[in-house]
C-alpha positions in Angstrom: -20.1 87.6 -45.4 -22.2 85.1 -43.5 -22.3 83.0 -46.6 -18.5 83.1 -46.9 -18.1 82.0 -43.2 -20.4 79.0 -43.7 -18.4 78.0 -46.7 -15.3 78.0 -44.6 -16.9 75.9 -41.9 -18.1 73.3 -44.3 -14.6 73.2 -45.9 -13.0 72.7 -42.5 -15.3 69.8 -41.7 -14.6 68.1 -45.0 -10.8 68.6 -44.4 -11.1 66.8 -40.9 -13.0 63.9 -42.5 -10.4 63.7 -45.2 -7.6 63.6 -42.5 -9.3 60.8 -40.7 -9.6 58.8 -43.9 -6.0 59.5 -44.6 -4.9 58.2 -41.2 -6.9 55.1 -41.6 -5.3 54.5 -45.0 -1.8 55.0 -43.4 -2.6 52.5 -40.6 -3.6 49.9 -43.1 -0.3 50.4 -44.9 1.6 49.9 -41.6 3.8 53.0 -42.0 3.0 54.8 -38.8 0.1 53.1 -36.9 0.4 49.7 -35.3 -2.6 47.6 -36.1 -4.4 45.6 -33.3 -3.1 42.0 -33.1 -5.7 39.3 -32.9 -4.7 35.7 -32.1 -6.8 32.9 -33.5 -6.8 29.4 -32.0 -7.0 26.8 -34.7 -9.8 24.3 -34.4 -9.0 20.8 -33.0 -7.9 18.3 -35.5 -10.1 15.3 -36.4 -10.5 12.6 -33.7 -9.4 9.2 -34.8 -12.0 6.7 -33.6 -10.9 3.6 -31.7 -11.1 0.3 -33.5 -14.3 -1.7 -32.9 -14.3 -3.5 -29.6 -11.5 -1.5 -28.1 -12.2 0.2 -24.7 -10.3 3.4 -23.9 -7.9 3.1 -21.0 -9.2 4.5 -17.7 -8.0 8.0 -16.8 -8.1 7.3 -13.0 -5.6 5.4 -10.9 -6.1 1.9 -9.6 -8.3 1.6 -6.5 -6.8 1.0 -3.0 -8.4 -2.2 -1.5 -10.8 -1.6 1.4 -10.0 -3.8 4.4 -12.8 -4.5 6.9 -13.2 -7.3 9.4 -15.5 -10.0 10.6 -15.3 -11.9 13.9 -15.0 -15.6 13.8 -15.8 -17.5 17.0 -16.2 -21.1 18.1 -16.2 -23.3 21.2 -15.3 -26.9 21.8 -18.3 -29.2 22.3 -17.3 -29.6 26.0 -16.2 -26.0 26.2 -12.6 -26.8 27.1 -11.4 -24.2 24.5 -12.8 -21.1 23.0 -11.7 -19.2 19.9 -12.3 -15.6 18.8 -10.6 -14.2 15.7 -11.0 -10.8 14.1 -10.5 -11.8 10.5 -9.7 -9.2 7.7 -12.0 -9.1 4.7 -10.9 -7.3 1.5 -13.2 -5.5 -0.9 -13.2 -2.7 -3.5 -11.1 -4.4 -6.2 -11.7 -6.7 -9.2 -13.7 -9.8 -8.3 -11.1 -12.4 -9.4 -8.3 -10.9 -7.3 -10.7 -10.3 -4.5 -11.7 -13.9 -4.3 -8.1 -15.1 -4.3 -7.1 -12.8 -1.5 -10.1 -13.5 0.8 -9.7 -17.3 0.2 -6.0 -17.1 1.2 -6.8 -15.0 4.3 -9.5 -17.5 5.3 -7.1 -20.4 4.9 -4.4 -18.6 6.9 -6.9 -17.9 9.7 -8.2 -21.5 9.7 -4.6 -22.8 9.9 -3.8 -20.6 12.9 -7.0 -21.7 14.7 -6.4 -25.3 13.8 -2.9 -25.3 15.1 -4.4 -24.4 18.5 -7.6 -26.5 18.6 -6.0 -29.7 17.3 -3.6 -29.8 20.2 -4.2 -32.1 23.1 -5.5 -29.3 25.2 -6.2 -30.1 28.9 -9.7 -30.6 30.3 -10.9 -27.7 32.3 -10.8 -28.3 36.1 -13.6 -27.0 38.2 -13.3 -23.2 38.7 -10.6 -23.0 35.9 -10.8 -21.0 32.7 -10.8 -22.9 29.4 -8.0 -22.7 26.9 -8.4 -19.7 24.7 -7.3 -18.2 21.4 -7.7 -14.5 20.6 -6.7 -13.5 17.1 -6.5 -10.0 15.6 -4.9 -8.3 12.6 -3.3 -5.0 11.6 -2.5 -3.4 8.3 1.2 -3.0 7.5 0.6 -1.8 3.9 -2.5 -1.1 1.8 -1.9 0.4 -1.6 -3.2 0.0 -5.1 -0.4 -2.4 -5.8 0.4 -4.3 -2.6 -1.4 -5.4 0.6 0.5 -6.6 3.7 -1.4 -7.9 6.8 0.0 -8.8 10.2 -1.8 -11.4 12.4 -1.4 -11.6 16.2 -2.5 -14.7 17.9 -2.7 -14.7 21.7 -3.1 -18.3 23.2 -3.7 -19.4 26.7 -3.6 -23.1 27.7 -5.7 -23.9 30.7 -3.5 -24.1 33.8 -0.6 -22.1 32.3 0.8 -19.1 34.1 0.4 -16.6 31.2 -0.8 -16.4 27.6 1.7 -16.5 24.7 1.8 -14.3 21.7 2.5 -15.6 18.2 2.7 -13.5 15.0 1.8 -14.4 11.4 1.4 -12.5 8.2 0.1 -12.6 4.6 1.2 -10.5 1.6 -0.6 -9.9 -1.7 -0.2 -8.4 -5.2 -3.4 -6.5 -5.7 -3.7 -6.8 -9.4 -3.7 -10.6 -9.5 -4.6 -11.4 -5.9 -1.5 -13.6 -5.7 0.1 -14.4 -2.4 3.7 -13.2 -2.1 6.4 -15.4 -0.6 9.4 -13.9 1.0 11.8 -15.6 -1.4 9.8 -14.1 -4.3 11.5 -10.8 -3.4 15.1 -11.9 -3.4 17.8 -12.0 -5.9 19.7 -14.7 -4.0 18.1 -16.2 -0.8 21.5 -17.3 0.6 23.0 -13.8 0.4 19.7 -12.4 1.7 19.7 -14.7 4.7 23.1 -13.3 5.8 21.9 -9.7 5.2 18.7 -10.2 7.1 20.5 -11.8 10.1 23.1 -9.1 10.4 20.6 -6.2 10.1 17.9 -7.8 12.2 20.3 -8.6 15.0 21.6 -5.0 15.1 18.1 -3.6 15.1 16.9 -5.9 17.9 20.0 -5.3 20.0 19.2 -1.6 19.8 15.7 -2.0 21.0 16.0 -4.9 23.4 19.5 -4.5 24.8 20.5 -7.2 27.2 17.0 -8.8 27.0 17.9 -10.1 23.5 18.8 -13.8 23.7 19.3 -14.4 20.0 23.0 -14.7 18.9 22.4 -13.5 15.4 22.6 -16.8 13.6 19.9 -17.8 11.2 20.2 -21.4 9.8 17.5 -21.0 7.1 15.0 -18.6 5.6 12.2 -20.2 7.8 13.7 -18.1 10.7 12.3 -15.0 8.9 9.4 -16.1 6.7 6.8 -17.0 9.4 5.8 -13.3 10.0 7.1 -10.7 7.6 5.5 -7.7 6.0 6.2 -5.0 3.4 5.9 -1.5 4.9 6.6 1.9 3.4 9.7 2.1 5.6 11.2 -1.3 5.1 10.8 -5.0 5.4 9.4 -5.9 8.8 10.0 -9.2 10.7 8.3 -10.3 13.9 9.0 -13.3 16.1 6.9 -15.2 18.7 7.0 -14.2 22.4 9.9 -15.9 24.1 11.7 -17.0 20.9 14.4 -14.2 20.8 14.1 -12.6 24.2 12.3 -13.0 27.5 8.6 -13.4 27.7 8.4 -9.8 29.1 9.7 -8.5 25.8 6.5 -9.6 24.0 6.8 -10.3 20.3 10.1 -8.7 19.0 9.9 -6.8 15.8 12.7 -5.5 13.5 12.1 -3.3 10.4 15.0 -3.3 7.9 15.0 -0.1 5.8 14.6 -0.6 2.0 17.8 1.5 1.4 19.9 -1.2 3.0 18.3 -4.0 1.1 18.7 -2.8 -2.5 21.4 -5.4 -3.3 19.2 -8.4 -2.3 15.7 -7.2 -3.5 14.9 -8.3 -7.1 13.9 -5.1 -9.1 11.2 -7.0 -10.9 9.7 -8.5 -7.7 6.6 -7.0 -5.9 9.0 -5.1 -3.6 10.9 -3.7 -6.6 9.0 -0.4 -6.3 10.7 0.3 -2.9 14.3 0.0 -4.1 14.2 1.9 -7.4 
């Protein structure tokens, strides 16, 4: 009887194994069991080498110029005038463009200093301060494509009641180092002159009120191109102290938003990026 029971146990075990094998076979056939899905990523295709002598394009953006400063100072041989100028110095970009920009800045600063020192400045009376020039700069725009720098020149002539402020500026295309002229931005300078005058007068009237002495007439583009800068918010113009308002108003500034200048800004000009 024990022999019969052992036979039945072995038979049952064999039946279970057979059942498992049967289920596996069914699963492979796909009739009742869903097989596991395995996704395979195909290997990358062959890389085509660049032609000999071709350098791959850089994957990073263009650098933004670094703008530092150096102080330039000088005195007249007899000390009847003194000059101190904080001059901007550009670095961090390609050498060719860098040289052009720094040379143009140096020339601009020398012109501003020369306009003062070459005057017939008065001799210094005993106990009197000499004539002085103090120059400085600020950054209106510094981007990988454009640089706009403002200059402020404060001059005092010996014996005068007060110093007088005068603005200047310089603008560059970073890639080439080329200096940008105001007319380079414009589709039609004649139309632009009228637009500038209308918008600048409205902006100055808003900030200066009754202190504004300018009627709004601009006979030529030279009225605007002495001190202008590209800024993220618009085209900025600045005038010398006393030119458009009282001395107390300082150097008046008007920024004309880019949105209002679309019709006069040449899309292919350096300022085209602001009016797209």
